[in-house]
N, C-alpha and C positions, 0 to 999 in steps of 0.2 A: 678823648682827643677831639679838638674842634675842627670845623670845616676848613679853616684857614690853614692849619697844619697839614691837613690832607691834601689841599691843592698844591702846597709847596712840594710835598713828596711826589705828587703826580707829575710835576714838571721836572723832577730830577730822578730819573730811573736808577741812578747809581748811589742812592742813599745808603747809610750804614745798614738799615734794615735789609736792603736788597743784597748787599755784599755778603751777608751771612749765608747765602744759598750757594750750593755747588751746582755747576752746570752739568746737565745730564745729556747723554747722546741717545737716550731712550725715552719714550713717552708712554705713560699708562693712564687709563681712564679713571675719572673721578665722578661720583654722583654726589650732589650737594643740594642743600635746601636752606634758604634764608630763614632764620628764626629770631624772634624778639629777644633782645639781650636781658630783659627784665623778667618776662613771663616764660621764656623758652617755647612760646607757641609758634607754630608754622606761619610764615607770612609769604610763602611762595610754594609752588609745586616743585617736585624733584627735578633738578637740571643735571646736565652732563657737561663735563669739561675735560681738559687734559693738562697734566703737569708740564711745566717748562723748567722750573728750578725746584730743587729739593734740598732741605737742610734739616738739622736735628730739631730746630725750633719751629719750622713751618715749611710752606711750599709756595711756589708761584703758580697760579692757576690761569690757564688760557680758556676763555669762555667766548662762544660765538652766539650772536643773535639774542642779546639780552633785552628784555622788554623795557619800555620807557619807564614804567613804574619801578622796576628793579634798579634801573640806572639812578633814580632819585635816592633809593635806599642805599645804594653803593656810595653816592656822593655824601650822604649824611653820615655814614660810617658808624651808625648806632646799632647795626644788626650784627648778629653772630652767624656762623655757618656750621650746620650739621653735615659732616662730610663722610663719604665712604670711599676709600682708596683701594683700587684693585691692583696690587703690586704684582708684576709678572713673576711667575714661578712660585707664587704663594697662593694656596688654596683659599684660606679665610680672608675676607675683606677687612681692611683696617678702618676702624671707626674713630672719629675725633670731633671735638668742638673747637672752632678757631675764631679769632677776631680778625678784622680787616686791618692790615698794617699799612697798605698803600694800594693804589690802583692806577691804571693808565689805559686810556682808550686809544688803541693803535689802529683802529679802522672805523670809519663812520658809515652811515647809510644802512642799507639792508642787503646782506646781514652785517651787523656791526661786530667788533671784536674787542675784548678787554683782556688785559693782564691784571690779575688781582693778587697782591701779596698777602699771605695769611700767616698768622702766628698761632701756634697750637695753645689752647687753653686747657683742654682735657684730652689726654691721649695715653694709652697704656705704654709705659716705658719700653716694654718689649717691642711693641709696634714701632715706636720711634727709632729704636736701634735697628730694627729690620729695614726701615726705609733708608736710614743713613748708610747701612751696609750695602744696600742696593745701589746707592749713589756712588760709594767708593768702588764698588765692583765695576761700575760703568766706565771708570777711568782706565781699567785694564781691558775693557771690552775689545778695542781694535785688534790687539795682539791675539786675544782669545778667539775673536771671530775669524781671524785668518786661519788659525789652526783648526777651529771648528769647521769652517767651510771646506778645508782640505779633506777632513774626515767625513764631512757630510756628503761631499761630491762622491767620495769613494763609496760611502754607505748607500747613497742613492743609486749609484751605478749597480752595486750588488743587489739592492732591493728590486730595482726595476727589472734586472735580468731574472731574478728569482720570481718576481710577480708576473712577468710576461710568461715564464714557463708555467706557473700555476694557473694563470688565466687560460693559457692554451690547453693545458690538461683538463681544466674544468669544462671548457667548451666542447672538447672531444667527448668528455664523459656525458655531457648533456645531449650531444648529437647521438651518441650511442644509445642513451635511454630513449630518445625520441624514436630512433629506428626500431629498437627492440620492442618498445611499447606498441608501435604500429603493428608489428608482426604478431605480438602477443594478443592484442585486441582482435586482430583478424581471426586468429585461431580460436579464441574464446567465443567470438561471435559465431564462427562456423559450428562449434560444439553446441551452442544454444539453438542454432537453426536446426541442426541434426536432431537434437532432443525434441524440438517442437514437431518436426516432420515425423519422427518415430512415434511420438505420442498420438499424432493425428491418424497415422496409418493403423496403429494399434486399436484406436477407437473404432475405425471403420471395419477392421477385421471382426471385432466383437459384434458390431452391428450386423454384419453380413452373416456371421454364424447364428445369431439370433433369428435372422430372417430365414436361414436354411432350416432351422429347427421348426419354425412356424410353417414353412412350406411342407415339411415332412408330415407334420400333424394334419395339415389340410389335405395332403395327398392320401393319407391313411383314411381320413373321413370320406374323401371322394371314392376311394376303393370300396369302402363299406356301402356307399350309396350305389356304386356300380353293381355290387353283389346283390343288394336289395332289389335294384331295378331288374336285374337279370332273373331273379326269382319271380318277381312280379310278372316279367315277360313270359315266363313259362306257365304261370298260372292263368294268364289272361290271353293266351294265344288265340283263343276262340273269339276274342273281341277285337276286330280289326282296328277300330278307332283308337282303343286303348293301346294297342300294340304299336301303332304308328307314333302316338304321343310318347310312348316309352322309348322308342328308338331315337326320337328327337332328344329326349332327356339324356339317353346314353351317349348320343353323339356330342351333346354339349358338355357333359361331364368328362368324356374322354378328351375333348378339345382343351378344356381347362387343365386337366391333368398333364397333358402334353406341354401346355404353356408353362405350368409351374415347374415341370421337370426341366424345361429349357432354361427358365430363370435360375433354377437351382444349380444347373451345370455352369451357367455364366458366372454366378456368384462364387462357385467353387473355384473356377479358373481365376477370377479376380483376386480371391483370397490367396491363391498360390502365388500370383504375381506380387501381391502386396507383401506376403511373407518373404519372398525373394528380395524385395526392396528393403524390408526391415533388416534382413541379413546383410545386405550390401551397406546400408546406412550404419549398422553396428560396426562393420569392419572399418568404414570411413571414420567413424567416431573413435574407435580404438587407435587408428593410425594418427588421427588429429590429436588425440590426447597424448600419444607417444611423442609427437612433434612438440606439443606444448610442454611436456615434461622435460624434453631435451633443451627447449628454449629457456625454461625457467632456471636451469642450472647456470646459464650465463646471464640471464636477465636479473635474477634476484640480487647478486652482488652489485650490479650496476644500479638497480633501483635503490638498494640500501644506501649506496654512496650518494645518490642524487637526493634522497630524502634527507640524509645528513647535511648535504649542501644547501637544501631548501631551509633547513633549520638554522644553519649558519648564516644564511642570507637574512633571516629575521633578526638574529643576534647582531649582525653587522649594522642594521638600521636602527638600533636602539641608541638614543642619545644619552650618554652617561651623565650629562648635566641635569637633565630632567627625569631620565628613566623611561621616557616615552619612545615608542617605536613608530616611525613614519608609516602612514597607511598606504601611500601610493608612491612608487618610485617613477619619476619621469613625467608626471602630470603637472605642468606648470601652474594650472589653476588651483591645485591642491598641494603645492610644494610645502613640505615640512608639516602638513596637517597630520594630526594623530586623532582619529575618531575613537571615542570611548569604547564602542563595540569592538573595534579592531584591537584595542589595548587589552580587552578581555581575552580575545583569542590568542594574542601573543603571550600574555601572562600564563594562559593555560598550556601553551606549547612549552614554556619554560618549566611549568609544574610537571607536565607529562614526562619531560626529559630529566627531571630531578635537579634542575638548575634553580636552586632556591634564591641565590643572590640576585639574578636578573629579574626574577619574579618580584622580589622585594623592591627593586628599583621602581617598577611600575606602580605597585600598590602604595609605596611610600609617597609617590607624587600625589595620589588621590587622598591620602590621609593628611599630608602636611602642607601641600602647596596649591592644589587645584582650587580655583575659585568656583563657588557655588552660585547658582542663580535660581531663585524661587525655591530654595530648600533642597536642590539636587544639582548634580553635575551636568555641565553642558555637553552637547553632542560631540564637540571637537575642541582640541587645544593645539597650540603650536608646539611641535616636538622639540624645538630648539629653545624657545623662551618660556614655555609653559603658560602663555597667555591664552585666553579664550579666543577662538577664531570663528566658532559658530555658536551663537547665543541661544539657539533653540534648545529646549530641555524636553526630551522625550523619555517615556517610561522604559522603553526597550534597552537603550544603552546603559541606563542605571541598573536595570535588572541583571544585565550580562556582567557588569562590573561586580555585583554581589555574587553572581555564580562563580566568577574567577576567584574571589576571596574564599568562598566556601570550599572550592576544590583545593586551593592552596592550604587552607586550615586543616582539611582532612589529610592531605598528603604529608605535610611537614609537622603536624601536631603543634602548630604555631598560631596562637590566637591574637597576635599583635595587631591585625587589621580587621578582626571580627567586628569591632565597634562600627567601622565604616559600613560593613554589610548590614548591620542591624539598623543603622541610621537610614539606609536606603529602604529597608523593609518597613520601617515605621512611616516613612514618607509615602510608600505605596499603599499601606493600609489606610492612611488618611485619604488618598485618592479613592480607594475602594469604598470607603464609607460615604463618600459624596454621591455615589450612585445608588439608587434604590434597589437595583438588581445586583449590586456588589461587583460590577465590572470595573476594570482598571482602564481608564481612557489613555489616549496617546500621550498626554502631558497636562500640566496645569492649565495651559491655555488652549488645549485641544478639546474638540467635542466628539471626535470619532473614537471608536473602540476597536482595537485590532486583535484578531485571534492570536497572531504571533506573540504580542506582548503578554497576553493572558496565559498562553502556553508557557512562556518563559517564567512568568510569575508563579505558576503552579509548581514548576520544577524548583524554583528558588526558595519558595516557602517550605517545601518539603526538605530541602537540604538544610535550611536553618533549624528546622525542627529536629532533624537527626543529630545535629551538632549540639544544640542548646537544650533540647527537650522542653522548650517553652510552648505552652498550649496555644498562645496567641498566633503562632505561625501555623500550627496544624489547623486552627479555625480559619485562618485566612486562606490556606490552601483549599479547604473544603468549600468555602464560598466561591473561590475561583473556578473550581471544578464544576459546581452547579451552574455558574454563568456560562462556561464552555458548552455544557450539555444543552442548555437552553438556546444559546445564540450562535454557536459555531458548528455544532454537529448537523450535517446535512444528510440525514439517513436515507432520504429518497434517492439521492445520487451517490450515496456511499462515499462521501468526501467531507471536507471541512470548508466552510465559507471563509472569506478573507477577514470578515469582522461582523459586528452587529449590524443587521440590515444590509449587508454587503455580500452578495453571492459571487463576487469576482473570483476567478480561479487564481490562486497563488501557490506556487510549488512548495515554498518553504513551510506552509502550514501542514502539508501532508508529511513531510520529513520530520518536522518537529513534534507533530502529534504522536508519531510512533516513538520518537526519542524521549519526549517528556512524560507522556501518559503510560506508554508501554503497550505491547500487543494484548496482554491478558485483560487489563482494565478496559481498553477500548472495546474488546469483544464483549465483556460483561455489560458495557454501556450501550450495546446494540450497534456498535460501529465495527465492521469487519476490517481488520488491518490489512488483510490480503487485498480486499477490494479497494481500500484507500491507495495502496501501492499500485494496483492495476490501473486505477483512474489516473494517477500521475503519469504512468508510462503511456497510457492511451492518449492523453490530452496535452502533455507538456514535453514529451520526448521529441527531439529534433536531430537531424543529421545535417551538418553544414560543411562547406568547404573552408578549410583553415589554412592560411598562408604561414608556413613555418618561418623561423628566423633565418634559415638558409635560403629562403625564397621558394622552396618546394611547396606543393599543394597536397593536403591530405584530408580525408573525410574524418570528421569527429562526430561521434554520437554522444549526446548528453542532454541535460535538462535546461529548458528555457525558464524564464521567470513566471510564465503563465501560458495560456493558450495562444500561441504566436499567430494563429490565423486571424486573431482579432486586431493585429497590428500591421501597419503597412511595411514595417522594416523587415519582415520575414523572420525566420528563426535565428536565435543566437544561443550559444552554449555558455552558461555561467559555470566557471570552475568551482566557485564556492557552493552554489546550489546543487550542482551535480555531485560534489563530494558529500554534501549533506544527505542526498539520497543514497549514496554508497554506504554511509554510516547506518542509515535506516535499514538497508538490505542486510547488513551484518547483524543488526539487532534482531531482525526477523529470523535469520539463520540460527542465532543463539536460542531464540524462543522455541523453535521447532526441534532443536537438538535436545533441549530440556524436556520436550514432550515425546522424545524418542521417535520423532518423525524425521528420520535421517534423509530421506529422499527430498523432502521439502527444504530441509536445512542445507543440503548440497546445492539445490536450485538457487536459493538466495545467496549463498556464498559465491557461486559462479557469477551471479549478477553484480555483486559488490566488487569482485575482482575485475570484471569487464569494464564497469564504469570508471573505476580508478585508472585502469589502463588507458581508457579514452582521454581522461583528464591529463594523464602524463604525456600524451602525444602533443599537448600544447605547451610543454615546458620550454623555457627560453633561458639563455645565459644572460645574467645581469650585465648590462653594458657600462654601469657606472663604476667609478673608482671605489666607492664603498662596497658595492656588490661583489667586486673581484671575480667576475665571471661565474659566480655560483648560480645554480639552477633556481628558478622561481617560476611562478605562474602568473599570467595576466588575469584580470578579473573576468573577462569575457572574450568571445571570439570577434566582437566588433567594438569600435570606439564610440563613446558619446552617443548612445542610442537610448530611446525611451524603454524603461523596463515594464511599463504598463501599470506601475504602482506609485506614481507621483514623483519619481526621481529618475535620474539618468545614470547610465554606466560612465565611469571615469574614462579619461583619455589613456591610451597606452597599452595596446595589445602587444607591444614590444617591450614593455616594462612591467615590473612586478607589482602584485597586490598582496598585502599582508593577509587579508581575509581569505583570498583564494588559496594562497600557499599554506596558511595554517590549517584550513579545513582539509586540504589534501593530506597533510600529515596526520590529522585525526582519522581520516579514512584508512590510511595505511595501517595505523595501529589499532583500528576498530575502537576508537575512543569516543564514548558518548559524553559530551560536555554537560548534558542535562540530567545526569544521574551520578550520585556519589557512589563510587565503588569501594 
């Protein structure tokens, strides 16, 4: 068709070509791209427009802000359009190739606006019928809408009445958990304090009894000396000087004996007092344990419901279009962001709960849709569109994605996503071989080596070896372990360094060392797991004032990201890192149970329960429509503060964190994500 014919049609919008289209009262989006009519090659980027008219043979397309170069292409009429039509109520998009039948510029300037008439050249007949059916259905839409809105208003009224009631009940449930968690934590802390006091007093009693025995021996020796001196006194009575000296010795010995007797009497009295205190403390402990037992009968059902609500909160925030779970609810700076690390935790929650379909949605995104950069996945994607929102590529998030796939594969005996995990492993091994010490650096463009990433890699390689029995993974794990022993184990201070050449205190390295390597292997490597845990409690444990959702103030004890005295912000409690420590306490309890050291196992179980109760005191009701009042956890007790590790806490102590909520669920079910069970 020549340019002259096109201009005539442009001036007459009511040409026969245009009258073939049926007027619609609905508009749906169209993605299109200009292509060369001869070579079918692309001559423009993908654009967006909306339908105005639709018919069996083509559509009228409304396009805004068309570039000057494309206006020329449009006037020449030699191009074709590769289009994707998103018909409402139809899940698959409609694909077609169309020619330009006519066009009309209805607005000039910036932005401009065009109407373009298109005739289909290539389209599936079924898609053509479906579009035309949608057009016919639009004719009946007004009457249908009237009836629909009547039922919609009725349905909404019923829904909001029901939803209001559900939200109200959920909030009451959350408030009840917060109240009971506070009481439970107080009782658990009192039991721990009583245990410590009782142990200290017991030690002092043993020490005093040892000293009493020592004094008895010394008194017996002195009595022997007195007897010998008296004998000597009788033998040398004739020697005045010797007699006087002997009397002085006797006087000194008798004075010492009296002093020792007095000390022994005082220690005996003190021991009697201490034994009375132990008896009283034992009674207090029994009473407190009875109170805790009574409280647990009402607390456990409430906790179970809230844990189920926290899991439902994670499910509610999964976008069914991409499969991704939003990382933070309420932080406008990170709205709709889905961090790859958080997706691993959410996927493992689904796996832990036996929810295979939702786990597959997340893993399917990374297998089929996620864009890679530098051979690996980016740190974050948009949960709604699936596009990259943080282009940094770090080792840790990729490793955690592989861990989630390994846990999924083991749980469901489904190897559909195992190739993704093995691609990540090969990429890591490539990074490992770039370092002469076989350490895995932070990412392709990073020069730092993190203990955390190498602990994750140690666990990940071990999982892949168990699943595939491929020697390459066992060898990579062994190299990672040697790197950890050389660069991360701080045997002098009985802890782990944050990274190679970096002795900064990082709480997660202590928790994940116990979780990834295990207490037994740590001990065999010269690292005492008890001392690692003790170092974390000594240096990273804080107690802060936390403002609850209802405005009340409560004390919360938990773990900071490091040694908070080094930061001007003061102490903050991280729900995720405190839950990580709770998981590590459960691992230590299981270890000592296997060793038949039941007292130590009980001690660590009490610690795990106590810190989980402290975290549960921070629970909030989700205020969003999606959250539906379900319980969830904020990431930390303060907003937007420096963690001390090169990144800041997100906004939103009143809104939920996927990582904090997921790890609390792990702590509740004593689930170790770094080991295949």
